[in-house]
N, C-alpha and C positions, 0 to 999 in steps of 0.2 A: 504494500500500500504506500502511496505517496500522498502527503498532505501539503497543500498550498495554503500557507498561513498568510492571510491577507492583511495589509495595512494601507491606510489607517483603519483601525477597528476599536471597539470599546469606548471607554469614557471620553466624552467631549469636554470642552472647557466649562460649559454650563453645569454639567453633572459634577465635575470635579469641584467646582465652587460650592454647589449645594451640599455635597457630601462633607466637604471640609467644614462648612458652616455648621452643620448638625453635630459633627464631631467636637468642634470647639465649644458649641453651646452646652453640650453634655458635660464636657470637662469643666467649663467655667461655672455653670449654674447647678450642675448635678441633676440627676433624674428626678422627676420626669420632665422632659422637654416635649411639648405637644407639637405635632406637625399637621398642618391642614392638608389633607390628602397624603398620598405616598410621596416621599421626598423625591424619588424618581420611580419610573415604572419598571422595577426589577425586584423579583421575589427574593433573591439572595440578599440584596442590599437592604430591603425593608426588614427581613427577618433578623439580619445582623444588628441593625439599629434597635429593633424591638427588644432584643436581648440585652442591649446596653441601657435601656430605660426610655427610649423614645416611644411616644404614644401617638399613633396616627388616627386622626379623626376626620369625619366628613361633615360634622356639624359643630359649630363653635359653642353650642349649648353644652357640649360634652367637655369643654375646657373650663376649669375652675377660674373664677375671677382673679385677676392679678397674676396668672401663671405665665410662664415663658412659652411663646408660640412662634413657630417658624413656618413661613409660607414656602411651599415647595418650588422646584425649578420651573413648573408649568405656569406659574402666575395665578393671580386671583382677581376677581371682579372688585370694583370699588366698594360695593355693598359689604363684602367680606371685611375689607379694611375698616369700614365704619363700624361694623359689628364688633370687631376686635377692640377698637378704641372705646366703644361704649362699655365693654366688659373689663376695661382697664387691663387688657392683656399686654404683656411686654413683647411686641411683635418684632421679629427679625425677618427681613425680606430677602429670600434666597432665589428670587425669580431670575431666570436666565436673562441676561441683557438683550439677547436677540428676540425673546418673547416680549420684553418691555418695549422694544422698538415697534413691534406690531401694535401693541396697545396704544402707543403714542400716535401712530399713523391713524388708527381708528378714531381717536379723539380729534385729530386734525381734520380729517375728512368730514366727520359728523358736524363739527363746529362750523365748517364752511357750507353746510347744507347738502352734502352728498348722501346718496344711498350707497352703503358699502356692501359689496358682495363678498362674503368671506368663504374661501374655499377650504374645507376642512371636514373632519369627521364629527358627526353629531355625538354629543355626550363626552367627548374627550376633554380632560381638565383644561387644557390650553384654550380650546375653542370656547368653553364656558366662560373663562376669564376674559377673553377678548370681547366676546359678545356683551359681557357685562359693562363694558366701557361706554357703549352707546346702543342699548337694546332696541331702541325705537328706530334706529337707522341702519341696522345690520340684517342682511338676509344670508342664510347659510346654504351653500350648494356643495354636493359631494361628487356629482357626476356631470358629464355633458348633457345628459337627459334632464337633470335639474335645471340647467341653464335654459333649455328649450321651453321650460314651463314658466320662465320669468316673463312678466309683462311690464315693460317700461316704454315710455314714449322716446322718440329720437332726440327730444330735448332734455331728457332726464339727466341730472348730474350723477354720474355713476363712477365708482372706484372699486377696485378689487384688492383684497389682501389674502394671504394664505397662511395656514398653519405651518409652523416651521419644520415639521417632521414628515411632510408629505413625500410621496414619490415624485421626483422631478418630472418624469414622463407623464404621470397622471395629471399633475398640476398644469403642465404645458398644454395638454389636450383640452382641459377645461378653459384655460385662458384663451386659447385659439377660438374656441366656440363662443366665448364671451365677446371677443373682438369681432367675430363674424356677425353676431346678432346685434351688438351694441358698439358700433365703431367709436363712439365717443367715450367709452369707458377708459378711465385712467388707472395706472398702476403705481405702486410705490417707486421712488427713485432708485432704490436698490432692492432686489428681490428678497422675499421673506424667508424662503427655505434656507435653513442654516448651513454653514460651510461643512459641518461635520456630517449632516445628513447627506449632502451632495457627495462628499468624498467617499463615504462608505458605500453609497449606491454605485458610484463610478467604479470602485474596486470590484464589486460583484459583476458589473457589466463586462469589465475587461478580463477578469480572471476566471469567471465561471465557465467561459468557453473551453477552458482546458480541463474542466472537471467532469467527473461522472456523477457526483453528488455534492450538494452544498449543505453544510451545517452552519446555522446561524445561532449564536449564543445570545439569548435574550428571553424576556418573558412575554406571554401571550398578550398582555395588555400594553405592550410597548409598540407604539405606532411605527417608529422608525425601524424597529427590528422586523415587524411584519412586512414592511416594504422591501427589505432585503430578501426575505424569503420569496416574495411575489416576483421580484425582478428575475431571480433565477428560474422560477417556474414558468414565467412568460417565455423563457428561452428553451423550454422543454427539458430542463435539467431538474431532476428530483431534488427537492430542498426541504429541510426540516428546521423548525424553530424550537430550540430546546433551552431549558434553564441550566442544564449541566449534564455531566457525563451519565448521571443516573437515568436520563431520559433517552439515551441512545438505545436503539433496537438493533441487535446484532443481525437481524434478518435483512437490514438495509444493505449489507455488505457481503461480498464474496471473499474479499481479502486482497484483491489486486487492483482496486479502484484508485483513481486520483480523487481525493476528497478536498474540497475547498472549505476552510474554516474561517469564519469571520464573527464579529460580535456587534450588536447594536450599541448605540451611544450611551446606554445606561447599564451595560453589562460589564462587571469587573473582570480584569485580566485573570484573576485567580480561577474563574470558571472556564476560561479558555485553556489555561494550563492544565486543569484537571481533565478536560476533554482530550487534549493532545496526548497526555500521559496514558489515558484509557486506550486510545487507538494504538499507541506504541506497544503497550503490553499485549493487546489482543491480536494485533496484525503486524507487529514488527515494522510499524510505519516509520518512514523517513520524512522529515519536515524540511520544506523549502519556504523560507520567508520571502514574501513578495510585496514590496511597497510601491504603490502607484503615485504617491506624493507624501510630503511630510507636513506635519501640523505643529505649530508653535504658538497657538492662541492661548491667552490667559485672561481670565476675568477676575477682577478684584473681589475680595470678600465684602459682604454687606458692611456698611459703615459701623454698625453696632458691634462688629466683631474684629475690626482691623487692629485695634489696640491689643486685643487678647492674643492675636496671632504673633505679636512681637515679644510676648512674655517668655 
């Protein structure tokens, strides 16, 4: 067996910042530290922090007044911030700056009287937060078919934004359809799909052509990880999204395949290493590391934690 170990893979700058923030908060304030929604969409990361004393909640009513609260990397709606303030919670904002960028764009367009067409997945934490910035001005679409059902006049002021973790190909198909139906639609000055999402997708596109099977490390509720699996399958390459080596089915292999291994932006490198070691032991696999580009992006910690990081 040959393993093509793709890079870039795994944690992005936004995930690194959020995880470091929660680690620092637990060290500085002690448990429990409450987190609004999962810190990132990864089962291993969430369970690791839960064991350290993080408490993940979906309703601020479950957070005692005055407690320490961290907003996850996916961002939150303004009403959540107001509710946290009214309960006198000590809030730390670990929202990814690239998500914050989309929020600010939504505010800008709504303030100028535009209707915003948000391309994203209904119910995703990031989409809920973005729509909360201007609920009366945002319409959500998930497919080109959704675009076909929109009814706006040629004079309507329209703008589109996208969830940061979408498939680049899927988003472009929807954007093309938007421009066909509504030539006046405006887009953000710089695209919203984040650099890490694009890089990991590009690696799958380029390297999966050499593989017989693709393994993506990541959780089922991770949007960007799901897209990596889908990109491989769109090329008729068997692909599986797994949390770790324990999810590997030996029936997927005969033992002489070329296996591409990658990881979504919220999957830790430790689960990748566990998977590689599993394949080495079972199939005497040899590993070839392949990098399609390098990443050196860094996001600063939330201001509430920066002084603590220097101690």
